[in-house]
The first five atom37 places (N, CA, C, CB, O) and aatype in JSON, in Angstrom:
{
  "aatype": [12, 5, 1, 1, 13, 1, 10, 1, 1, 15, 6, 3, 13, 6, 8, 10, 1, 1, 19, 7, 1, 16, 18, 5, 8, 1, 16, 10, 12, 10, 15, 10, 16, 1, 2, 3, 10, 5, 3, 2, 1, 18, 7, 13, 9, 19, 15, 11, 7, 10, 7, 11, 0, 19, 16, 1, 2, 1, 16, 1, 1, 10, 10, 1, 6, 0, 16, 1, 10, 10, 8, 14, 5, 10, 8, 14, 7, 18, 3, 9, 19, 12, 9, 0, 1, 11, 14, 9, 9, 7, 5, 14, 13, 0, 6, 9, 5, 1, 16, 19, 19, 6, 10, 13, 1, 1, 0, 15, 10, 9, 11, 6, 7],
  "atom_mask": [
    [1, 1, 1, 1, 1],
    [1, 1, 1, 1, 1],
    [1, 1, 1, 1, 1],
    [1, 1, 1, 1, 1],
    [1, 1, 1, 1, 1],
    [1, 1, 1, 1, 1],
    [1, 1, 1, 1, 1],
    [1, 1, 1, 1, 1],
    [1, 1, 1, 1, 1],
    [1, 1, 1, 1, 1],
    [1, 1, 1, 1, 1],
    [1, 1, 1, 1, 1],
    [1, 1, 1, 1, 1],
    [1, 1, 1, 1, 1],
    [1, 1, 1, 1, 1],
    [1, 1, 1, 1, 1],
    [1, 1, 1, 1, 1],
    [1, 1, 1, 1, 1],
    [1, 1, 1, 1, 1],
    [1, 1, 1, 0, 1],
    [1, 1, 1, 1, 1],
    [1, 1, 1, 1, 1],
    [1, 1, 1, 1, 1],
    [1, 1, 1, 1, 1],
    [1, 1, 1, 1, 1],
    [1, 1, 1, 1, 1],
    [1, 1, 1, 1, 1],
    [1, 1, 1, 1, 1],
    [1, 1, 1, 1, 1],
    [1, 1, 1, 1, 1],
    [1, 1, 1, 1, 1],
    [1, 1, 1, 1, 1],
    [1, 1, 1, 1, 1],
    [1, 1, 1, 1, 1],
    [1, 1, 1, 1, 1],
    [1, 1, 1, 1, 1],
    [1, 1, 1, 1, 1],
    [1, 1, 1, 1, 1],
    [1, 1, 1, 1, 1],
    [1, 1, 1, 1, 1],
    [1, 1, 1, 1, 1],
    [1, 1, 1, 1, 1],
    [1, 1, 1, 0, 1],
    [1, 1, 1, 1, 1],
    [1, 1, 1, 1, 1],
    [1, 1, 1, 1, 1],
    [1, 1, 1, 1, 1],
    [1, 1, 1, 1, 1],
    [1, 1, 1, 0, 1],
    [1, 1, 1, 1, 1],
    [1, 1, 1, 0, 1],
    [1, 1, 1, 1, 1],
    [1, 1, 1, 1, 1],
    [1, 1, 1, 1, 1],
    [1, 1, 1, 1, 1],
    [1, 1, 1, 1, 1],
    [1, 1, 1, 1, 1],
    [1, 1, 1, 1, 1],
    [1, 1, 1, 1, 1],
    [1, 1, 1, 1, 1],
    [1, 1, 1, 1, 1],
    [1, 1, 1, 1, 1],
    [1, 1, 1, 1, 1],
    [1, 1, 1, 1, 1],
    [1, 1, 1, 1, 1],
    [1, 1, 1, 1, 1],
    [1, 1, 1, 1, 1],
    [1, 1, 1, 1, 1],
    [1, 1, 1, 1, 1],
    [1, 1, 1, 1, 1],
    [1, 1, 1, 1, 1],
    [1, 1, 1, 1, 1],
    [1, 1, 1, 1, 1],
    [1, 1, 1, 1, 1],
    [1, 1, 1, 1, 1],
    [1, 1, 1, 1, 1],
    [1, 1, 1, 0, 1],
    [1, 1, 1, 1, 1],
    [1, 1, 1, 1, 1],
    [1, 1, 1, 1, 1],
    [1, 1, 1, 1, 1],
    [1, 1, 1, 1, 1],
    [1, 1, 1, 1, 1],
    [1, 1, 1, 1, 1],
    [1, 1, 1, 1, 1],
    [1, 1, 1, 1, 1],
    [1, 1, 1, 1, 1],
    [1, 1, 1, 1, 1],
    [1, 1, 1, 1, 1],
    [1, 1, 1, 0, 1],
    [1, 1, 1, 1, 1],
    [1, 1, 1, 1, 1],
    [1, 1, 1, 1, 1],
    [1, 1, 1, 1, 1],
    [1, 1, 1, 1, 1],
    [1, 1, 1, 1, 1],
    [1, 1, 1, 1, 1],
    [1, 1, 1, 1, 1],
    [1, 1, 1, 1, 1],
    [1, 1, 1, 1, 1],
    [1, 1, 1, 1, 1],
    [1, 1, 1, 1, 1],
    [1, 1, 1, 1, 1],
    [1, 1, 1, 1, 1],
    [1, 1, 1, 1, 1],
    [1, 1, 1, 1, 1],
    [1, 1, 1, 1, 1],
    [1, 1, 1, 1, 1],
    [1, 1, 1, 1, 1],
    [1, 1, 1, 1, 1],
    [1, 1, 1, 1, 1],
    [1, 1, 1, 1, 1],
    [1, 1, 1, 0, 1]
  ],
  "atom_positions": [
    [[0.85, -1.18, 0.0], [0.0, 0.0, 0.0], [0.89, 1.24, 0.0], [-0.96, 0.0, 1.23], [1.87, 1.32, 0.74]],
    [[0.54, 2.2, -0.82], [1.35, 3.41, -0.93], [1.32, 4.22, 0.35], [0.87, 4.26, -2.1], [0.33, 4.21, 1.09]],
    [[2.41, 4.91, 0.6], [2.56, 5.68, 1.84], [1.49, 6.77, 1.99], [3.94, 6.31, 1.9], [1.07, 7.07, 3.11]],
    [[1.07, 7.34, 0.9], [0.07, 8.43, 0.99], [-1.29, 7.93, 1.48], [-0.1, 9.09, -0.37], [-2.13, 8.73, 1.88]],
    [[-1.5, 6.62, 1.46], [-2.76, 6.06, 1.94], [-2.71, 5.64, 3.4], [-3.15, 4.88, 1.08], [-3.65, 5.03, 3.89]],
    [[-1.61, 5.94, 4.09], [-1.47, 5.48, 5.47], [-1.74, 6.6, 6.47], [-0.09, 4.92, 5.7], [-1.33, 7.74, 6.26]],
    [[-2.42, 6.25, 7.54], [-2.58, 7.17, 8.67], [-1.32, 7.05, 9.51], [-3.88, 6.84, 9.53], [-0.89, 5.94, 9.83]],
    [[-0.72, 8.18, 9.87], [0.52, 8.12, 10.63], [0.49, 8.97, 11.89], [1.66, 8.55, 9.77], [1.13, 8.62, 12.88]],
    [[-0.23, 10.08, 11.86], [-0.2, 11.0, 13.0], [-1.1, 10.51, 14.13], [-0.62, 12.41, 12.56], [-2.21, 10.03, 13.9]],
    [[-0.61, 10.63, 15.36], [-1.39, 10.18, 16.51], [-2.67, 11.01, 16.65], [-0.55, 10.28, 17.8], [-3.67, 10.5, 17.16]],
    [[-2.66, 12.27, 16.21], [-3.88, 13.1, 16.27], [-4.98, 12.51, 15.4], [-3.57, 14.56, 15.83], [-6.16, 12.57, 15.75]],
    [[-4.6, 11.94, 14.25], [-5.59, 11.33, 13.36], [-6.21, 10.1, 14.01], [-4.95, 10.96, 12.0], [-7.42, 9.89, 13.93]],
    [[-5.38, 9.29, 14.64], [-5.89, 8.1, 15.33], [-6.8, 8.51, 16.49], [-4.73, 7.23, 15.85], [-7.85, 7.91, 16.71]],
    [[-6.4, 9.54, 17.22], [-7.19, 10.02, 18.36], [-8.53, 10.57, 17.88], [-6.42, 11.09, 19.14], [-9.56, 10.29, 18.5]],
    [[-8.54, 11.35, 16.81], [-9.78, 11.9, 16.25], [-10.71, 10.77, 15.84], [-9.48, 12.82, 15.05], [-11.92, 10.82, 16.09]],
    [[-10.16, 9.76, 15.2], [-10.96, 8.63, 14.76], [-11.54, 7.88, 15.95], [-10.12, 7.68, 13.91], [-12.69, 7.43, 15.91]],
    [[-10.75, 7.75, 17.02], [-11.25, 7.06, 18.22], [-12.41, 7.82, 18.85], [-10.12, 6.9, 19.25], [-13.37, 7.21, 19.33]],
    [[-12.33, 9.16, 18.84], [-13.37, 9.97, 19.47], [-14.65, 10.04, 18.65], [-12.86, 11.36, 19.71], [-15.74, 9.89, 19.2]],
    [[-14.54, 10.28, 17.34], [-15.75, 10.55, 16.55], [-16.06, 9.48, 15.51], [-15.6, 11.86, 15.85], [-17.09, 9.56, 14.83]],
    [[-15.21, 8.47, 15.38], [-15.41, 7.47, 14.34], [-16.54, 6.51, 14.62], [0.0, 0.0, 0.0], [-16.91, 6.27, 15.77]],
    [[-17.08, 5.97, 13.57], [-18.11, 4.93, 13.65], [-17.39, 3.58, 13.65], [-19.14, 5.03, 12.45], [-16.42, 3.39, 12.92]],
    [[-17.87, 2.64, 14.47], [-17.18, 1.37, 14.66], [-18.04, 0.2, 14.2], [-16.79, 1.19, 16.12], [-19.25, 0.15, 14.45]],
    [[-17.39, -0.75, 13.53], [-18.03, -1.99, 13.11], [-17.17, -3.13, 13.65], [-18.18, -2.07, 11.53], [-15.95, -3.1, 13.51]],
    [[-17.81, -4.13, 14.26], [-17.05, -5.16, 14.95], [-17.3, -6.55, 14.37], [-17.39, -5.16, 16.42], [-18.4, -6.87, 13.91]],
    [[-16.26, -7.33, 14.42], [-16.29, -8.74, 14.04], [-15.49, -9.47, 15.11], [-15.71, -8.98, 12.58], [-14.75, -8.85, 15.87]],
    [[-15.63, -10.75, 15.17], [-14.93, -11.54, 16.18], [-13.41, -11.37, 16.08], [-15.29, -13.01, 16.05], [-12.72, -11.38, 17.1]],
    [[-12.88, -11.22, 14.88], [-11.44, -11.16, 14.68], [-10.9, -9.76, 14.38], [-11.05, -12.07, 13.58], [-9.69, -9.55, 14.37]],
    [[-11.8, -8.8, 14.14], [-11.34, -7.5, 13.65], [-12.35, -6.42, 14.0], [-11.11, -7.54, 12.13], [-13.56, -6.67, 14.06]],
    [[-11.84, -5.21, 14.24], [-12.71, -4.07, 14.47], [-12.35, -3.0, 13.44], [-12.56, -3.52, 15.94], [-11.17, -2.74, 13.2]],
    [[-13.36, -2.39, 12.83], [-13.16, -1.36, 11.82], [-13.74, -0.06, 12.34], [-13.81, -1.76, 10.46], [-14.9, -0.01, 12.75]],
    [[-12.94, 0.99, 12.32], [-13.39, 2.3, 12.76], [-13.16, 3.27, 11.61], [-12.65, 2.76, 14.06], [-12.11, 3.23, 10.97]],
    [[-14.12, 4.14, 11.34], [-13.97, 5.06, 10.22], [-14.64, 6.39, 10.47], [-14.52, 4.45, 8.95], [-15.58, 6.5, 11.26]],
    [[-14.15, 7.4, 9.79], [-14.74, 8.73, 9.81], [-14.39, 9.42, 8.5], [-14.23, 9.56, 11.03], [-13.42, 9.04, 7.84]],
    [[-15.16, 10.41, 8.11], [-14.9, 11.16, 6.88], [-13.64, 11.99, 7.05], [-16.11, 12.07, 6.51], [-13.32, 12.45, 8.15]],
    [[-12.92, 12.18, 5.95], [-11.82, 13.13, 5.94], [-12.08, 14.11, 4.79], [-10.42, 12.41, 5.78], [-12.99, 13.9, 3.99]],
    [[-11.3, 15.16, 4.7], [-11.51, 16.16, 3.65], [-10.55, 15.95, 2.48], [-11.33, 17.57, 4.23], [-10.15, 16.91, 1.83]],
    [[-10.19, 14.72, 2.23], [-9.22, 14.4, 1.18], [-9.89, 13.64, 0.04], [-8.07, 13.58, 1.76], [-11.03, 13.19, 0.14]],
    [[-9.14, 13.5, -1.05], [-9.63, 12.77, -2.21], [-9.48, 11.25, -2.06], [-8.89, 13.23, -3.46], [-10.13, 10.48, -2.77]],
    [[-8.64, 10.84, -1.13], [-8.34, 9.41, -0.96], [-8.7, 8.93, 0.43], [-6.86, 9.14, -1.24], [-8.9, 9.72, 1.36]],
    [[-8.77, 7.62, 0.56], [-8.89, 7.01, 1.87], [-7.5, 6.9, 2.48], [-9.57, 5.61, 1.79], [-6.51, 6.76, 1.76]],
    [[-7.44, 6.97, 3.81], [-6.19, 6.71, 4.53], [-6.47, 5.59, 5.52], [-5.66, 8.01, 5.27], [-7.54, 5.54, 6.13]],
    [[-5.51, 4.69, 5.67], [-5.7, 3.49, 6.47], [-4.67, 3.4, 7.59], [-5.63, 2.25, 5.6], [-3.52, 3.8, 7.42]],
    [[-5.1, 2.88, 8.72], [-4.22, 2.6, 9.84], [-4.5, 1.19, 10.32], [0.0, 0.0, 0.0], [-5.64, 0.72, 10.25]],
    [[-3.49, 0.52, 10.82], [-3.62, -0.85, 11.28], [-3.03, -0.95, 12.68], [-2.93, -1.85, 10.31], [-1.87, -0.59, 12.89]],
    [[-3.82, -1.43, 13.62], [-3.36, -1.56, 15.0], [-3.35, -3.05, 15.36], [-4.28, -0.75, 15.98], [-4.37, -3.73, 15.32]],
    [[-2.16, -3.51, 15.72], [-1.99, -4.9, 16.15], [-1.2, -4.82, 17.46], [-1.23, -5.79, 15.05], [0.01, -4.59, 17.45]],
    [[-1.88, -5.01, 18.58], [-1.26, -4.8, 19.88], [-0.33, -5.93, 20.28], [-2.34, -4.62, 20.94], [-0.38, -7.02, 19.71]],
    [[0.51, -5.66, 21.26], [1.47, -6.65, 21.75], [0.79, -7.85, 22.38], [2.41, -6.02, 22.74], [1.4, -8.91, 22.5]],
    [[-0.45, -7.7, 22.78], [-1.19, -8.81, 23.38], [-1.48, -9.93, 22.39], [0.0, 0.0, 0.0], [-1.86, -11.02, 22.8]],
    [[-1.3, -9.67, 21.1], [-1.57, -10.68, 20.09], [-0.42, -11.63, 19.86], [-1.93, -10.02, 18.8], [-0.6, -12.68, 19.25]],
    [[0.75, -11.29, 20.35], [1.88, -12.19, 20.18], [3.18, -11.44, 19.98], [0.0, 0.0, 0.0], [3.25, -10.23, 20.18]],
    [[4.19, -12.18, 19.6], [5.51, -11.59, 19.4], [5.55, -10.83, 18.07], [6.61, -12.67, 19.43], [4.59, -10.87, 17.29]],
    [[6.66, -10.16, 17.81], [6.78, -9.26, 16.66], [6.49, -9.96, 15.34], [8.16, -8.66, 16.62], [5.84, -9.38, 14.47]],
    [[6.97, -11.18, 15.16], [6.76, -11.89, 13.9], [5.27, -12.09, 13.64], [7.49, -13.25, 13.92], [4.8, -11.87, 12.53]],
    [[4.55, -12.49, 14.67], [3.11, -12.71, 14.56], [2.38, -11.41, 14.27], [2.56, -13.34, 15.84], [1.51, -11.37, 13.4]],
    [[2.72, -10.35, 14.99], [2.07, -9.06, 14.79], [2.35, -8.5, 13.4], [2.53, -8.06, 15.84], [1.45, -7.98, 12.74]],
    [[3.59, -8.61, 12.95], [3.94, -8.09, 11.63], [3.25, -8.87, 10.51], [5.45, -8.15, 11.42], [2.8, -8.27, 9.53]],
    [[3.15, -10.18, 10.66], [2.45, -10.98, 9.65], [0.98, -10.59, 9.59], [2.6, -12.49, 9.95], [0.42, -10.44, 8.51]],
    [[0.36, -10.43, 10.75], [-1.04, -10.04, 10.81], [-1.23, -8.68, 10.14], [-1.53, -9.99, 12.26], [-2.17, -8.49, 9.36]],
    [[-0.35, -7.74, 10.43], [-0.42, -6.4, 9.84], [-0.27, -6.46, 8.31], [0.66, -5.5, 10.44], [-0.99, -5.78, 7.58]],
    [[0.67, -7.29, 7.84], [0.88, -7.44, 6.39], [-0.35, -8.03, 5.7], [2.1, -8.32, 6.11], [-0.73, -7.58, 4.62]],
    [[-0.98, -9.02, 6.32], [-2.17, -9.63, 5.74], [-3.32, -8.63, 5.68], [-2.58, -10.87, 6.56], [-4.05, -8.58, 4.69]],
    [[-3.49, -7.84, 6.74], [-4.55, -6.82, 6.74], [-4.29, -5.77, 5.67], [-4.66, -6.16, 8.12], [-5.22, -5.34, 4.97]],
    [[-3.03, -5.34, 5.54], [-2.68, -4.36, 4.51], [-2.97, -4.88, 3.11], [-1.21, -3.97, 4.62], [-3.5, -4.15, 2.27]],
    [[-2.63, -6.13, 2.87], [-2.83, -6.71, 1.55], [-4.32, -6.86, 1.24], [-2.13, -8.07, 1.44], [-4.75, -6.56, 0.12]],
    [[-5.11, -7.31, 2.2], [-6.56, -7.44, 1.98], [-7.17, -6.08, 1.68], [-7.24, -8.08, 3.22], [-8.06, -5.96, 0.84]],
    [[-6.7, -5.05, 2.36], [-7.21, -3.69, 2.14], [-6.73, -3.15, 0.8], [-6.77, -2.76, 3.27], [-7.5, -2.51, 0.08]],
    [[-5.48, -3.41, 0.44], [-4.93, -2.94, -0.83], [-5.73, -3.49, -2.01], [-3.45, -3.33, -0.96], [-6.02, -2.77, -2.97]],
    [[-6.09, -4.77, -1.94], [-6.85, -5.39, -3.02], [-8.26, -4.8, -3.13], [-6.93, -6.89, -2.8], [-8.83, -4.74, -4.22]],
    [[-8.81, -4.38, -2.01], [-10.18, -3.86, -1.98], [-10.23, -2.35, -2.24], [-10.82, -4.17, -0.64], [-11.28, -1.82, -2.59]],
    [[-9.11, -1.65, -2.07], [-9.06, -0.2, -2.15], [-9.74, 0.41, -3.39], [-7.64, 0.24, -2.12], [-10.5, 1.37, -3.24]],
    [[-9.51, -0.11, -4.62], [-10.15, 0.51, -5.79], [-11.68, 0.44, -5.77], [-9.64, -0.15, -7.05], [-12.33, 1.22, -6.46]],
    [[-12.24, -0.47, -5.0], [-13.69, -0.64, -4.96], [-14.36, 0.17, -3.85], [-14.03, -2.1, -4.78], [-15.58, 0.11, -3.69]],
    [[-13.58, 0.94, -3.09], [-14.12, 1.66, -1.94], [-14.42, 3.11, -2.28], [-13.16, 1.59, -0.77], [-13.74, 3.73, -3.09]],
    [[-15.46, 3.65, -1.63], [-15.76, 5.07, -1.75], [-14.6, 5.86, -1.14], [-17.11, 5.43, -1.05], [-14.11, 5.49, -0.08]],
    [[-14.16, 6.94, -1.78], [-13.03, 7.73, -1.26], [-13.47, 8.73, -0.19], [-12.34, 8.47, -2.39], [-14.65, 9.02, -0.04]],
    [[-12.48, 9.24, 0.55], [-12.73, 10.31, 1.51], [-12.93, 9.86, 2.94], [0.0, 0.0, 0.0], [-13.65, 10.51, 3.7]],
    [[-12.31, 8.75, 3.33], [-12.46, 8.24, 4.7], [-11.11, 7.96, 5.33], [-13.31, 6.97, 4.7], [-10.15, 7.6, 4.65]],
    [[-11.05, 8.14, 6.64], [-9.94, 7.64, 7.45], [-10.45, 6.34, 8.07], [-9.48, 8.69, 8.55], [-11.52, 6.31, 8.67]],
    [[-9.68, 5.28, 7.93], [-10.12, 3.95, 8.35], [-9.02, 3.31, 9.18], [-10.47, 3.06, 7.12], [-7.85, 3.3, 8.8]],
    [[-9.41, 2.77, 10.33], [-8.47, 2.04, 11.18], [-9.01, 0.65, 11.42], [-8.22, 2.79, 12.54], [-10.19, 0.47, 11.74]],
    [[-8.13, -0.35, 11.27], [-8.47, -1.73, 11.57], [-7.69, -2.15, 12.8], [-8.18, -2.67, 10.36], [-6.47, -1.99, 12.88]],
    [[-8.41, -2.7, 13.76], [-7.8, -3.15, 15.0], [-7.95, -4.67, 15.07], [-8.45, -2.46, 16.25], [-9.06, -5.19, 15.12]],
    [[-6.82, -5.36, 15.06], [-6.83, -6.82, 15.09], [-7.15, -7.31, 16.49], [-5.47, -7.39, 14.62], [-6.74, -6.71, 17.48]],
    [[-7.89, -8.41, 16.55], [-8.21, -9.07, 17.81], [-7.55, -10.44, 17.85], [-9.75, -9.2, 17.99], [-7.16, -10.98, 16.81]],
    [[-7.41, -10.99, 19.02], [-6.67, -12.24, 19.24], [-7.08, -13.39, 18.3], [-6.87, -12.69, 20.67], [-6.19, -14.08, 17.8]],
    [[-8.38, -13.63, 18.02], [-8.73, -14.77, 17.16], [-8.21, -14.66, 15.72], [-10.22, -14.92, 17.13], [-8.28, -15.64, 14.97]],
    [[-7.7, -13.51, 15.31], [-7.2, -13.36, 13.94], [-5.89, -14.11, 13.74], [-7.0, -11.89, 13.6], [-5.52, -14.45, 12.61]],
    [[-5.17, -14.38, 14.83], [-3.88, -15.05, 14.75], [-4.06, -16.46, 14.17], [-3.21, -15.12, 16.15], [-4.88, -17.24, 14.64]],
    [[-3.28, -16.75, 13.14], [-3.32, -18.08, 12.52], [-4.39, -18.25, 11.47], [0.0, 0.0, 0.0], [-4.48, -19.32, 10.85]],
    [[-5.21, -17.25, 11.24], [-6.25, -17.35, 10.22], [-5.61, -17.3, 8.83], [-7.29, -16.21, 10.38], [-4.65, -16.55, 8.63]],
    [[-6.12, -18.07, 7.88], [-5.59, -17.99, 6.51], [-5.99, -16.65, 5.86], [-6.09, -19.18, 5.65], [-6.96, -16.02, 6.27]],
    [[-5.22, -16.25, 4.85], [-5.46, -14.98, 4.18], [-6.89, -14.88, 3.65], [-4.47, -14.78, 3.05], [-7.52, -13.82, 3.75]],
    [[-7.41, -15.96, 3.08], [-8.76, -15.94, 2.51], [-9.8, -15.57, 3.57], [-9.11, -17.3, 1.89], [-10.75, -14.83, 3.28]],
    [[-9.63, -16.07, 4.77], [-10.57, -15.78, 5.86], [-10.45, -14.32, 6.29], [-10.33, -16.71, 7.06], [-11.45, -13.66, 6.55]],
    [[-9.22, -13.82, 6.38], [-9.02, -12.41, 6.75], [-9.61, -11.51, 5.69], [-7.51, -12.11, 6.94], [-10.24, -10.5, 6.01]],
    [[-9.4, -11.86, 4.43], [-9.95, -11.06, 3.33], [-11.48, -11.06, 3.37], [-9.46, -11.61, 1.97], [-12.1, -10.02, 3.15]],
    [[-12.07, -12.19, 3.66], [-13.54, -12.3, 3.76], [-14.06, -11.4, 4.88], [-13.97, -13.77, 4.01], [-15.08, -10.73, 4.73]],
    [[-13.36, -11.38, 6.0], [-13.74, -10.54, 7.14], [-13.65, -9.06, 6.79], [-12.87, -10.86, 8.34], [-14.54, -8.29, 7.12]],
    [[-12.56, -8.67, 6.13], [-12.37, -7.27, 5.74], [-13.49, -6.84, 4.79], [-10.99, -7.07, 5.07], [-14.06, -5.76, 4.97]],
    [[-13.8, -7.66, 3.81], [-14.89, -7.33, 2.87], [-16.22, -7.2, 3.6], [-14.99, -8.42, 1.77], [-16.99, -6.28, 3.34]],
    [[-16.48, -8.12, 4.52], [-17.73, -8.08, 5.28], [-17.86, -6.78, 6.08], [-17.82, -9.29, 6.22], [-18.93, -6.17, 6.09]],
    [[-16.79, -6.36, 6.74], [-16.84, -5.14, 7.53], [-17.01, -3.9, 6.64], [-15.57, -5.0, 8.37], [-17.76, -2.99, 7.0]],
    [[-16.33, -3.85, 5.51], [-16.51, -2.72, 4.59], [-17.93, -2.7, 4.01], [-15.48, -2.8, 3.44], [-18.49, -1.63, 3.78]],
    [[-18.51, -3.88, 3.78], [-19.91, -3.93, 3.3], [-20.85, -3.38, 4.36], [-20.31, -5.38, 2.94], [-21.75, -2.6, 4.06]],
    [[-20.65, -3.81, 5.61], [-21.48, -3.3, 6.71], [-21.39, -1.8, 6.83], [-21.09, -3.95, 8.03], [-22.36, -1.13, 7.17]],
    [[-20.21, -1.26, 6.55], [-19.99, 0.19, 6.64], [-20.47, 0.9, 5.38], [-18.5, 0.48, 6.87], [-20.39, 2.13, 5.31]],
    [[-20.97, 0.17, 4.39], [-21.46, 0.73, 3.12], [-20.38, 1.51, 2.4], [-22.68, 1.64, 3.37], [-20.65, 2.57, 1.83]],
    [[-19.17, 1.01, 2.4], [-18.07, 1.68, 1.73], [-17.73, 1.08, 0.36], [-16.85, 1.65, 2.6], [-16.99, 1.69, -0.41]],
    [[-18.26, -0.09, 0.05], [-17.96, -0.73, -1.22], [-18.9, -0.18, -2.28], [-18.09, -2.28, -1.11], [-20.12, -0.14, -2.11]],
    [[-18.3, 0.26, -3.4], [-19.09, 0.78, -4.52], [-19.82, -0.39, -5.17], [-18.2, 1.54, -5.55], [-19.23, -1.45, -5.4]],
    [[-21.07, -0.19, -5.47], [-21.86, -1.22, -6.14], [-21.8, -0.98, -7.64], [-23.33, -1.21, -5.62], [-21.92, 0.15, -8.12]],
    [[-21.62, -2.07, -8.38], [-21.66, -1.98, -9.83], [-20.39, -1.92, -10.54], [0.0, 0.0, 0.0], [-20.37, -1.84, -11.76]]
  ]
}
């Protein structure tokens, strides 16, 4: 995923936590809010409680890839944060991708047609 699509500033994460809308799944939580930009920006949170660095980094990479593949089909202008939960560890990529699509559908962010 290109750097311009990433959320990096702690103020952006804090704003999203305060005013963002949240959608939950057993393995993942999606939080989003409108931004004043032409593109979506994404953040991925994988806490230390999920495992050691290798496990956390792999989980983060899988979430990034699932989002990257879905990005062209999403409505633009949102800040989006995905927060991984413990049951996501060890899930195959297809299952993670299915979960990401389901959460974006619930949030009505996928363009139809």
